[in-house]
N, C-alpha and C positions, 0 to 999 in steps of 0.2 A: 298188120304184121306180115300179111301175104300168105299165100298158100304154102303148106308144108310139102316138101318133096315126098315121094313115095317111100314107104317103109323099107329100110335096108334089108336085103336078103339075109337069111340066117348064116350063109357062108361068108358074109362080109368079114374081112379081117379086123383085128383089133386096131391096126394102124389106120385103116380107112375110117372106122367109127370115131376114133379120136380126132382124125382130121375133120370129119363132119362136125364134131362137137366144137372145135375151135374155129370152124369156118364161118362164112358170112351168112349162110342160109339158116333161117330160124326153124326150129321144130316145135310143133304144138306140144303142150305138156301131156296131151293124151296120146301122142304118137308112140308107136311101138319102138321107135328109135331108142327111147330111154331104157326100155327093158333089154334091148339088144346090147346097149352100152354097159349096163350095170351087171349083166350076166356073163360078160367076157372073162376068160381066164387071164387076160392081159399078159400073155407070155412072150410077146415079141421084144426085141431089143432095139433101142434107138441110139444113134450117135448123139453125143451131148449137144452139138450145135443144132440138130434138128429138134431136140427137146426145147431149146431156147426159142427157136423159131415158132414152135407150137404155142408156147406161152405168149409170145408177142402177138401172134395172130389172134389168140383168144382175147387178150386185153384190148385189141383194136376193134374186134367184132362184137364183143359182149354187149356193148351199148345198144346195138341193133337187135341181136338175137335174144337177149335176156336169158342166156343159157345158164348162167350162174344161179339166178333166182329160181329157175325151173328145176335145176339139179338139187338145190337146197329143199325145195318142196318135196321132190321125190325122196330125198333123204329122210324127211320126217315121216312120209308115208311108209317107207321101208322099215323104219323103226317101229311103227305101229304094227306092221305085219309080223315083224320079228317077235314082238312081245306077245302077240296072239298065237304064234306058231307053236304047236305042241312039241315039235321035234327040232332041236337045235341044228340038225343037219340040213334043214330045208334051205331053199334058195333065198329065202327072205334075209338070212344072215349074210350070205354072200353079197347080195345086192346092197344091203345097208352098209357093209364094210367098204365096198367099192365106191358107193356114193359119197361116203364120208371122206375117203382117201382122195378121190378125184377132186372133190370140192376143196379140200385142204390145199392141194397142189396149186390150183389156179387162183384161189382166193389169196393165197400168200404172195404169189407173183404180182397180183394186182395191187395189194396193199403196199408192197415194196416199191412199186413204180408209180404210185399215185402222185398227182401234181397239186391237188386242191386241198387235201386233208379234210374235206367235207364228204369225201368218199362217193362222189357222183360216179366215178369209174366202176364202182361195184354194180351199178344199175340194179339196185334192190327193188325198184318199183317195177311193176309189170301190169299187163292187161288182165284185170280181174274178170272180164267178160268172156275170156277165152274158154272154149269147150274143155271141160274137165275140172274147172275151178269153181263150179257152182257151190260147193260146200266149203270153200275157203272162208274163214271167219272175216266178216266184212269190216269189223272194227279193229283188226289187228294188222300191225305192220309185218312185213316178211321176217324181219330180224326177231321180232317178238315170237312169232309163230315157230321159227326155227329153234330159238333158244329154249322155248317151252318144251318142244318135242325132244331135244337132246338132253336137257337137264332132267326131264321126267324119266327118260330111259336110264340115264346114269344113276338117278336116285332110287329107282324102283326095280330095275331088272337085276336078277341074280348074276353073280360073276362066276361063270363056270363054262366049260366046253368052248364052243365057238363064240359065245358071248364075251369071253375074255378078250378076243381079238377085236370085237366090235367096241367094247368099252375102251380099249386102248386107242383105236382109231378116233373115237369120239373125243377123247381127252386131247389127242393131237389136234383135232379140229378146233377144240376150245382154245388151245394155245395160239393157233394161227389166227382165229377170229378175234382174239383179244390183243393181238400184237399191234393193233393200231396205236396203242400207247407208246410204242417205240418211236413213232413218228411225231409225237407231241413233245413239247418242251418239258423241262424238269419240274415246273410248278403248274399244277392243274388250273385251268382257266375256264370261265363260263363258256367261251366260244369253242372249247374242245368238243369234238364229236367222236364217239366210239360206239358205232351202231350196235354191235353184239354185246359189249359190256353193259351199255346202258339198258339194253333189253333184258339182260340177266338180272339187273338190279330191280326190275319191275315185276318179277315173277311172284306168284303167290307163296305165302309163308310155308305151306306144306311141301312145295317143291324145293324151296331153299333149304329147309331143315333136312330133307331126305338126301339132298346132294352133299351137304356138309358131312352128314353121318357116313354116307357111302365113301366119300373121299378119305375120311379119317380111318374107316374100317379097311380100305385098301392099303393105307399106309401101315396099319397094324398087322393085318394078315399077310400082306406081301405076296399076292398070288403070282405064280410063275407062268409065263407064256411058254407053251410047249413048242419051242422052236425046233421042229424036226422036219424040215423040208416042206413037202407038199401038204402038211396038215393045215396050212392056212389057205383060204380060197384064192388069195391074190397070187400065190405061187403057181407056176405052171407044173405040169406033170413031173418034170425032172427036178423040181425044187428050186429052180433059179428064179430070181426076182423078175417080174414082168415089165412091160413097157412103161407103165406109169411109175414103177419103182425106179426106173431109169430117170424119169422126170424128177423123182424125189432126190436123186443124188447128183443132179446136174450142177454145172459150174455156176449157174445163176443163183445159187442159194435158194432154191425154190421151196423146199420143205424140210422136214425134220431129219435128224440122223436116221439113216436107213436101218431101222431096228429089225426089219425082217431078214436082214442079211447077217444078223448076229450069230445065227446058227452056223454059218460058214466060218466065222471067226473063232467060235468056241470049239469047233471040231465036231467030228461025227459022234463023239461020245456023249454029246448032249449035256455037258457039264453045266452046273448052275452058273448063271450070269447075273444074278440078282433079280430084282423085280422092276422092270420098266414101268409096269402098271402102277406100282406103289410110288415110284419117283414122279411120274406124270401127274398122279392124283394129288400129290403134295404141291407140285408146282402150280397146278390149276387152282387149288385151294388158296395158296398164298397170293396169287394174282387177284382172286376174287375178294378176299377179305381186306386187302390193302388198297383197293380201288376207292377213289374219292371223286364224286361228281359235284362240281361247283353249282351253287344256286345262282341264277341270274339276278343281278342287282335290282332290276325292276320288280321281279317277283318278291324279293325280300322286302322291298319298300312297301309293297301292297300289304303283305302279311303283317308288317310291323309298324303300320302307320299310326297306331294309337299307343305305342309303348314309349317308355322314357328313353332319353338319349343314352343313358348308361346301359340299359338293356340292348338298345340298338347297336351300340359299339361292341357289346359282348357277342351278339349274334353275328355281326359282320366279320368278327375275327374268326369265326368257325362256320363260314357260310358254305356248308356242304350238305347234300342230301344224306339221309341215313343209309348206311350200307347194311342190307339185311343179312348178308353172309357173315359179316363181322359180328353182328349182333347174335346170330345163331351160334357162332363159335364161343362167344363170351358167355352165353346163357346155357351152354351144354351141361348136362347133368350126368352123374355116375349111375350106371344101371344097377350097381350093387348097393348103393346107398344114396337115397334121395330124401331130402328133408320133407318133401311133399308127401312121401309115403308115411312117414312117422306122424306127421300132423294130421293125417287122414284126409288131405286134400285130393281132389280129382287130378289125374294126370292131364297135362296139357300136350296134345298131340303135336303141337308146333315146337316142342322143345327137343333138341338133339340129345339122345341118350346113348352114352358110350361106356365101355368097360374101362374106367380110369386106370385100373391096375395094368391092363395090357398096354394101354397108351403110355403109361409111365415107363414100363419095361422096354417098350420099343424105342422110345426116345433115348433111354439110357444106352441102348445098343448102337444107335446111329447118329450120335452127336458129332461125329467126325465130319458129317455132311452138313454144310451150312444151311440147307433147307430145313433140316431137323432142328437146328439151333433156332432158326427164325420161328418155327412152329412153337417150340417150347417157350420162347420169349412171348409170343402172341397169347399163349395160354396163361402163363403166370402173371402177365401184365394185365390181361383183360378178363380172365375167368376166375372169379373169387373161389368158386367151388373146387376147381382143379388146383389152385394154389394151396387151399386148405388141405386137400388130399395129399399133396406133396409133403406138406409140413408134418403130417401125422404118420408118414411112412417111417417104419423103424429101420428100413434098409436104404437110407439116403445115399449110401455109397454106390448104389446102382446107377444113380444119376450123377453124383458128384465126382466119382472116379473118372468118368468119361470127360467131364468138364475139366478136371485137373490135368488129365493127360493131354488134352487139346491145348490148354494154356501152356503146359510144359513144352510143347512143340510149336510154340507161337511163331517161330521163324518160318515154319512151313504152312502157316495159316494166313488168311487175309486179316487186315486190321479190323474190318467190319465184323468178322466172326469173333475175334477176341473181344471186341467191344460189346457185342451181344451177350457173350457168355458172362462178362463181368456185370452187366446190368441184371442178368438173371440171378447171379449170386447176391447182388445188392438187394434185390427184391426179397430173396429168401432170408437174408441176414437181418431184415427189419423185424423178424419174429424171434422173440427171446427163446421159445422152445426149440427152434431150429439151432440157435447158437449153443444151447445146452446139449442137444442131442449129438451134434457132430463131435463133441469131445468125449462122448461115451462110446463111440464106435471105434474099435481098435482094429487096425489093419495088420495082418500077419506080416506082410511085406508089400513093397511097391516096386515091382520088377522093372517098370519103365523109367524109374528115376535112377540115372546113371552116376551122378556126382558123389553119391554116398549111399551106403546100405541103410535102408530104413526098415527096421524090424519093430513090430509091436508099437507102431506109431498111431496116435489117434487121428481120425479124419480131420479134426479141427487143427491139429499141428501141421498136417500136410497142407491144409488150405493156407495157413500162415506162410509156410515155406514157398508155396507156388505163387501166392500173391506178391510176396517180396521179390521173388525171381522175375515176375512179370514187370514189376516196377523197374528193376535193373535193366531188363531187356528194353523197356520203353525209353529209358534214359539214353541208351546207346544207339537205338535204331529208330524208333517211331517218333519220339519226342512229342507225344500227344498229351496235353495237359489234362484232358478229360479222362483219359485212361488212368493216369496217375491218381486223379481225384477219386475215381471209382474204386480203385484198389485200396486206397487209404480209407475210404468211407466204409468198405466192407470190414476191414480190420477194426475200425473204430466201433462198428456195431457189434462185433464179436467180443471186444475187449472185456467188458464187465462180466462175461459169462465164461471166460477162459478157465479150463480145468486141466491141471497137470500138463501144461504146455511142455513139449519135449525140449531137451537141452539144445538140440540143433535149431529148432524153431526159435527158441529164446535168443540164441546167439545171432541168428539172422535178423531178428527184430532190432537188437542193439546195433548191429552192423549197418542196418538201414539208416538209423539216425546218424551214425558216423559218416556214411557215404553222402547223405544229404547235407550234413554240416560242412563237409569239405567242399561241396559244390557251392554252398552258400558263402563260405569264406572266400573262395576264389572269385566269385562274382562281386563281393563287397570290395575286394582289393582292386579288381579291374575298374569298378565304378569310381573309386577314389582316384585312381590313376588318370582316368578320363577327365574328372573334374579339375584336377590340378594341371593337366596338360593344356597348353595354349595351342589352338589350331587356327588355321586361316579361315576355314569355313565354319562360322559359329552355328549356323542353322543345322548343318549336318551333324555337328558335335552335339547339339541339343537333342536331335532325333536319336542318336546313339545312346545318349544318357537316359532319355525317356525309356527306350527299349530295355536297357539294363536295369533301370529302376523297377520296371514292370516284372522282369524275370526275377529280380531279387525279392520283390514282394511275394511272388508265387512260391519261391523256395522258403521264405519265412513262414508262409501258411502251411506248407508241407511239413516243415520241422515242428511247428506247433501241434499239428495233428498227430505226428508220431509221438511227441511227448505226452499228448493227451491219451493216446493208446496205452503207453507204458504206465502212465499215471492211473488210468482206469483199472488196469490189472492189479497194480499195487494197492489201490484204494479198496476195490470191491472183491478181489479174489486172491489176495496175497497168500493166505495160509495154504491154498491149493496149488501154488505155483513156485516151488522152491527153485526150479531151474531158471525162472525169470529173474529172481533175486540174485542168483549166482552170476548170471550174464551181466546184470547191471553192476554188480560189485567188481567183476572181472575187468570191465571196460569203463570204470567210473570216470576215468580221465577225459573221456569224450564229452562229458557234460560240463566240465569245468569252464570252458570259454564262454558259456552262455548263462552263467549264474546271475549276472547283472543285466542281462538283456531284458528290456521292458516287456517284450512279448512273451518271454519264457520264464521269468524269475519265479512267479507264483507256482507254476507247475514243477519247476526244479526244486523248490522248497520241499515239496512232498517227497520227491525222489531222494533228496539229501536227508530227510528225516528217516527214511528207510535205511539209507546207507549208514547213517550215524548209529542207528540201533544195532544193525548186524555187524558193523565194524567193531563196535565196542564189545559185542558178545564174542567176537573172534579174538580180540585182545585179551579177554579174560580166560581163554582156554590155555590149559597147560598141556603142551604138545610134546610128545616124544617123537623125534625125527622130523622130516620135512612134511609140509602141507601137500596133500594130494587133492585132486578134484573130489573124490569120494568123501574125504575127511571134511572138506569145506562144506559140501552138500549136507553131510550129516549134522554139522553144527547149525546150518540154516534150518534144516527140518526140525531139529530139536527146539530151536528158538521161535519157530513159527507158532508153536503152541502157546507161547507167552506173549505173542504180539497182540496188542490191544488197539493199535491205530492211534495212539495218543500223539497229538500235535499235527495230525493230518488234516488238511483243509478239504472239505467236500465240494467238488465242482459238479455242475450239472452234467449228466452223462451226455456225451455226443451221440446223436441219433440221426443218421442220414436216411433219407427216403428218396425213392426214385420218382421223378415226375417227367412224363413224356413232353417233348418239345411242343410248342403251340401249333406248329405245322409239321407233324411227323410224316405226312405224305411226301414231302419234298425229299426225304431220305429214303423212305421205304419203297416207294414205287420204282425209282431207278434201281434200288438194291435188289428187289424181287426179280426184275427183268435181267439184271446182270446174272443172277443165279440161273434163270431160264436159259440164257445163252451158254452159260458154263456147263449146263447139262446136255448140250448137244443140239440145241435148237439154233439153226443158222439163219441169219437175216442179213439182207444187203446193208453193209456198214454205211454206205452213202445215204441211206434213208433214215438212219437213226438220229433223232434229235433229243432223245430223252437224256442222254449223257454223252460226253466226249468219247469217241471211239477212233482207234487208229485203223486206217484203211490200208490193207496189205494186198498186193497183187502178186499172186504166185506165178512163177515162170511158166509152168505147164498150162496155166489158164491163158497166158498171152499167146503161147504157141498154138494152142487149139483154136483160139479166136482168129488167128492169122490164117488158119487152114480152112475156115468156114467158106 
């Protein structure tokens, strides 16, 4: 490697030290150069083009100097010193923060500008015989050593004082280190290499569980970073961001949103700006739990050489290594109620224990954020204990009102967020106690619902209203068949348990059938016109006819499901739902065109049995004056008592369940990283292969580059 230069003098400027770090001359890991670099206040300012040149020089010289590897080793050593330091004001915290930040800056630039995607440019190999590395674990890779040190600190070090900033910088580093995924394709392959993510997956179970617990506790407790100028070691004495903070906000998209400058945006009053630590904790957790590492085909063949062909095919269809972080989340237990405590079993130290009550409440408060929605989905879909906890809560409105309001404002949300929320509702609606409970919860008012005043409406009625509104929105805007199916599936699961559905919700349900029937009729007429029309291009005509037949079949299924929903209410819950009967009677003409339809006639027979019963009771009434809504309802209520269900055919109850796709990683990995980018993490668009991205060049970037 060659002899190291003499130790820089203490008066050496930050600019000079950074220049030496990115330069061609290698420094031994035991050199005082590293202490000088990491103890700098980093208070100088660089023009943006010089920052870019520094990063380019580093990327060119790191292969020879191995400075990134050495800096990462110093980072782990600094973390150890910080954990053992009795006073949080010691230089150990400052050095650890600086090491994490500097490493993030240059690691990110190198990842963005790699050419091989096997990451040789990172130069993570190094000379283990160098002085100062005598105690480096001989059987560990650098990335495993680094991730072990960082994850151990995140999982075990308290979050307070200066450690808040250190935790935050380490989470930034984690996002940067895991961003190699952005450079891979949308489907994980065995040839994909993610040095730091793969190393994280190989950590011991006690480290994994401590990290999952800490990240979730950060999300729950939402610690605030005290952004007040020079309180952070990276700031100079006057509170301005230092030289590497300029690196962080450079045009080359080198590092994260410059969070240390948020105090300047928030003003001198120090008003609350949320919890960046909680946000980053959740992002890191989501990336970790949704990562999937492919198993090499050769390894799979060796392991499965003696099993049947059927088992072989099953294993090959899910050829991924276990994700310990995902398992830790799925096996999390409530600190307040644990079945192991009741059964007298010993506690398992490798199980994540969390206050489910606080987690539930926090999720309810922050479901407007897509990351919180994805966390809730991951919990109810994968963690049986948390799902059961949600189902026994008597205040389900804490969670559901946030979901309803978000669905109500669907036009301002992404389609993925809407889809995730509907899946959550579908999972919850699979439980009969949930469907019963939501109709017992009465809401005094719903202030965000603008179309109509909703007073003393049950949560169940509000769900019906919002789900039907979502279907209408989807028909006009998104046209997503899966979104339709999920909405109708939730309504079908709820139907047998409906209790005192409101008049407005009942009207909307019948109107849904009317709206779908008009779509169906229009499609049927168009299809008939196409069949009768003679066109010159028969192939094109056949394609159009096939498309229309498919769409007509879809609407036939939708209409049948709506009829089954109405039928289930009338069959299993008629005496408790006079408003539904009224709505069906009031709009009974909408069912007439389908009485003889082969897909609908049996279901309509039940509906007409109900109509005949109550119409005859209406005819028997001696009425003074005109019929009013209240008078009709009163007749319905009175005759509900004598209803015996005679002549009704019993159909098997519809019950929809949610099953995750066979390859969920193809959706969730790109989705998680889109969320990371949406939360302020900038990445070179030209290096992103995980999903399509539009590359935009700003005018000020062009002008600055021209002035370099």
